[in-house]
N, C-alpha and C positions, 0 to 999 in steps of 0.2 A: 337320330335325336342327339340333342347336346345337353350335357349335365356336367356341372362343375368346371365349365369352361372348355371341355373337350368333347368331340363327337363319338357317339357310340354306335357302331354299325353291326349289323348281323348278316353282312354279306357272305361270309364264308361258310356258315352254318345256321340253319333254322333251329329254333328251339326244340322242335321235335326230333332233331338229329343229335342232340346232345345227351350224353349218358353220364349219370352220376357215378363217379369213380370210387366212392367210399361204399364199398359192398356191405359194411357193417351198419349202414344207414345212420351213422353217427353214434355218439354216446352221451351227448350232453341232454339234460344233466345227470344221466344215469350210466354207470359203467357196466358192461355186461357181466356175466357171472366172473367173480374172482377165483372161483374154483368150481369144479364139476359138483353139482348138486346144491350149489349155494342159493339158486332161485327157489327150488323146492323147500328149503329150510328157511326161506324169508330172511336170508343174510344178504343184504343190499348194501353196495359201496356207492354212496351218493357224493358227488363232487362237492356240493355245498357243505356237506358234513366233514368230508376229509380236509377241506381248506381250513376248517376251524381247528385242526390238529396243530399244536404248538411247532412241532418240527417242521410240517409242510410250510406252514406260514413263515416261519424263520428262514427256511431255505430259500423260498421263492423271493421274499422281500430282500434278502441279503445278496443274491445274485442280481436281482434287478437294480437295486440301488447302487451296487458296486460298478456295474456297467454304466448306469446312467449318470454317475458323477464324473466320468471320464469325458474330457472335452474331445469332440469330434473335429478333425482337421481336414482341409482340403490340401492335398499334396501334389506336387508336380515332379516328374522325373527329368533330370537334365541329361546331357549328352554323355555323362559319365555314368549313368544309371543310378545316380543318388536322388532320392526322394526328399523334397524340401517343402515346407508349408508355404502356401500361396493364397491369394485371393482371386475369385473369379465371378463377374457379375451374374453369371448364369447358374451358378451353383452355390456359392457362398451364402446368400440370403436364405435359402430354404434349409440350410444346415444349421444356420443360426436360430431361425424360428420357423420350425416346421409347419405350423398352421396357426390360426387366429386364436385358439383357445388353450394351446399347450405351448410351454417353453421346451427346450431341447431335452432337459431332464426328465420332465413329465412325458414326453414323447417316447423316449427310449425305455423308460420304466414300463410304460404302457405296452411297448413292443415286446420286451422280455417277458413280462408277466403273462401276456397273451400266449406266448410261445410255451411257457412252462405250464400253464393251466390247461391248454387246449391242444398243444402240440404244434399249433399253427399260428402264424402271424400274417394277416391280410393287411397290406397297406395300399390304399387308393391314391392315384396320383391325380393332381388337379394342374391343368396347363393353361398358359396364357395364350394370346393369339399367335404367338410365335411357335408354339408348340413346346416351350420350355417348361419344366416342372416348377411351379412356384409354391405348392403346398402339398403336404403328405397327411394322410388320415389313417390312423390305425383303426380297423373296423372290428365291430364285435365278431369274434370267430364263430358264434352260433347263427350269424346272419349272413355267412358267406360259405360257399363251397365250391370245390373245383369241378369242372365238367369238361369232358373230352368229347370232340366232334368224330364223326366217322372216319374223316380224313386225317385224324391225329392232332388238329389244332386244339389248344387249350383255351377254355374260356372259364369265367367265374360268375356264378349266379349270386346276385346280391339282393337282400331284402331291404325293406324300409329302414332307414336310418337317418332320423330328423337332424340329429347333431351334425352330421356330415353333409346333409342336404340330399340324401337319397329318397325318393318318393315312389313307391311302389317297387315291384320286382322287375329286375332288368338283367341282362347278360352283357358282361364286358370282356373284350378280349384280354388275354394274358399280358399284352404290352401295357396295359393300364394298371396291373396290379403287381406289387411287389410281395412275393409269397416266401416267407421264411418258415421252414418246417424242419423237424428232426425226428429221429426214431421212426423212420418210415418203415414200419415192419410189414404193412399189408400192401401198400401201393406208393409209388414214388411222389405222388401229389398229396398224400394223406399222412401228416405227422401224427405222432402219438405222444400223449403227455406222460411224464414220469409217474403220474397218479395211477396210470394203468398197472404199475408194478408195486406201487407203495400204498394203494388204497386200502388193502385188507390190513396191513400193519397199522395204518394210522386209524382205521375203524376200530381195531382192537385197543389201541391206546386210548382213544375216547371212551370206549366202553369201560375200561379200567378206571378211568377219571370219574365217570359217571357213578360207577358202583362205589368209589371211594367217597364221592360227594354225598351220596345217600346215606353211607355209613356214618359220616360225621354229623350229618343233619339229624341222625338218630342218636346223638350223643356218643358216637364212636363205639356203640354197642351192637353186636350182631343180632340178627333175628334168631329165633329158636322155637321150641315147642313147649307146651304145658303138658305134663303127663300125670295121670292119676293112677293109683295102685289098683284100681278096679274099673270095671266098665261103667261108662256114663252115656247118657243119652244124647242124641244129636242136639236136642234143644239146650241141654246144658252145655255141650261143647260151644255151640254158637254164643251162648251167653258169656261164657268165660273168656272167649276170644275178643268179643266186642268190649268186655270190661277191660282186658289187657290192653287192647290197642287204644282205648280212650285214655287210659291212665298211666301207662308205662312206656309208650313210644313216642317218637317225634320230640317235641319240646318238653315232654314230661319224663323223657328218658333219664335214668339215674335216680328216680325216685324209689323209696323203699316199699317193696311189695311183701304183703303179709299173706302167706298162702296157708290153708288149712286141708284138712282131709287127705293129707299125703301128697298134695300137688307139688310138682317139681318142674323147675324151668331148666331146659338144656339148649345151650347155644347150637345153632345149626350152620350158620354161614362160616366159610373158611376165613380164618385170620389173615391179615396182610402179611404177616411174617411166613405163614404157611404157603400162601399163594405167590411169594416173592414178588410183591407189588413193585418194588422199586426196580428190580431186575428186569421185569417184563416191561415197564415203562421206558426204561433205558434201552431195551432191545428194539422196541417198536420205533423209537426215535432214531436209532442207528441205522435201521433198515431204510427209514425215509431218507436220511443223509446219503446212503449209499446210492439210491436211485437218482439223486441230484448231483452226485460226485462231490459233495461238499464235506470237508473234513469235520467230524462231529464237534470238536472243540470250538469251532467257528460259531456255532449257536448255542454253546454252553452245555453241550453233551459229551461226556468222556473226559479224559485227562489231557490237559494241556502238554504239548511236548516239552521235554525237559530241557533241551538245548536252547540257548538264548540267541537266536539269530533271526530277526524279524524278516530280513529279505528272503532267507531260505524258505520260511514258513509261507510268505506271501507268493513266491515264485511257484511253490508246490500247489497252492490253491489256484493260481492263475492257469498253470499248464494242466491241471487235473479237471478244473471245473469251468473257468471263464473263458479260456482261449478259443474254444470251438464256437461258442456264442458270438464272441467279439468278431472273429474272422468271418463268420457267416453274415454278420450285420454288415460289415464292411463290403463284403463282396455283393450282397444284395443291394447296397446303395450304389455300388459302382455299376452294376448292370442295370438297375432301375432308372437311375440318373443318366445313364449313357454317357459316362465320362470320357471314355476312350482309353487308349493305351498309355497317354501321357499324363493324364489326371487321374486321381482316385481318392478314396476316403480313408482316414485312418484315426483310430482312437489313440489318445495320448496316455500312455500307461505308466508313465513316470510316477505319477502320484500313487498309483496302485502298488508299484514295487519299491516304493520309497524306503531307504535304508535308515538305520539309526545315524545320529549325527557324527559319532566317532567313525563308523565304517565309511560313511559318505565322504568324510574329509580325507580319509586314507585312500580311497579310490581316485578321487580327483588329484590327490598328490601324485599317485602312480600313474596318471594318465598324461604327465608331461611328456611332450614329444609326439603325442597323438592329438590332443586337444589344444587349442589356443587358449591363452589366459581368459579372454572374453567369452569363449565357449564353456570353460570351467566356471566362470562367474554366473553365467546364465543359468547354470544347474542350481545355483543359490539364489536365483532372483536378483542378482546385482547387475548394475548398468556396466557397459564397456568402460575400458580405462585406457589411457594413452599407452601406445605400445602393446596393447593386449591382443592385437590381431595377428600376431606372428607366433609360430610353434617354436618353442624354447627346447634346447638340449644342452647338456653340459658339454664343456670343450673336449673332454677326454674321450668322447664317443667317437670312434672311428669306424669306418666300413671295413668289413672283412677283406675286400679286395685291396685296400691301402695297406692294411697289416701285411698281407701276403707279399706285396711289393717290397716292403720294408725288409721282411724276413728273407727275402731272396737275395739280399746282399751277402758279401763275404763276412762282414761285421755289422749285423743290423743296428747295434747301439752305438757305433762310431759316429762322430761328428764330422760331416763332410767338409774338407777344407774349402776355402774360397779359392776360386780360380786365380792363378798368377799372384797368389798373395805374396806380398813382400816379406822379407825376413823380419823377424821380431826385433824391432829397435831396443836399444838399452833404456830409453826413455820411458818411464812408467806411463805417462799419458798416451803415448803413441802405441805402447803395447795394449793398452786397454781398448783403444779405438780399433786396433787390428783384431782383438777378440770379439768386439761387438760385430765388426764386419763379418768374421767368420760364422757367428751364430745367426745373423741375418741371412746369410748365404744357405746355411744348413736349413733354416726354416723355410726359405724360399724354395729350396730343392724338394723338401717334404711336401709343401702345399702343391707344388707342380705335380709330384707323384700322386698326391691325393686327387687332384682334378682330373688327371688322366684315368686313374681307376674309377672315378664316379662317372666319367663319360665313355668308359669302355663299353 
């Protein structure tokens, strides 16, 4: 059958021969027991609830947006092994516009969020008549799952997705799917979301916030008990409770209660200071950050590092959190688009690791002799200038080989006399000309030695 412009076949394995590799039968939208006995105690960690936790939301959107804002480049390797940006009619269009309803930023944001929330990103390829990939679609991870045939071939079972154009259930070979996954604890084809590790901490944080919200809805006054000095009947207790709830709780909290017959109100709930509310909320957020490998200060949790080095902070964030995701996407695209050994994809991380202006200018200044003037200007988004295509060095920079040849002389600092130099005449003008000839000869000899040293 044909779908999305390419042919789907089932020649290698019949549906009955395919085996679901996820032995946990999936976890969407419910994670299994977060700890032993949680199910019996009705403690559930629901994905939809966890996603509403501020730290989970902040970490996922931060990572996804930081990667999505990086420009994806098509690069080619030359004979010297240097990668440079190029364009290619077979690959450049799909990298600029992955599909008809998403631009590249929305596409890669969708890619990363799927990976962070479900542990897996499934991207369906759409080919033209030449077999070239012209569109890429990020699938709903809940509507795709990997399958393995008895001969070891990998397939993917896809369910209906009207946005992508999938109608009914079908099985496609692995060649038509880009599968990016991480945290493959249970099977190489089954990724695991960080929610598996931070779900309980996020649930705890949400519970603390809900309890705090109920407290402040009650006028920031905790619940308690009414006690009497003597025995009272059940009917009297029910009447007093109903009277108290109707007149002194909720919007009526804070009103003055007049009690008789020795009745006394005693608070029962734990105060926020006693429960260390702020410390518990901070701890739950820090646990979430640790599972995403995001520095807590990036989402407003914890203390900002005291040293003022923007590039060092961004480099730490990149190597600790983003690099693995970026490298995985690049490799998945290279393999999925079949770019070969001489072409590849690469994210432009210069904007991510951008330095402060003073440090940037100092680095460019020290790059003299390595970068051309035009390459330095390009870092500042400036156009090329006349004479800027050359690498400049100061004149006093000599190679070690040339200096060694100079020092090998009996008197390294003596000026070499010109060959067959005439005796110094008495006339001052002729003497000056002779000295000039001697200096020129010395310079010519040194340049000769320098050229020989460079070509040695």
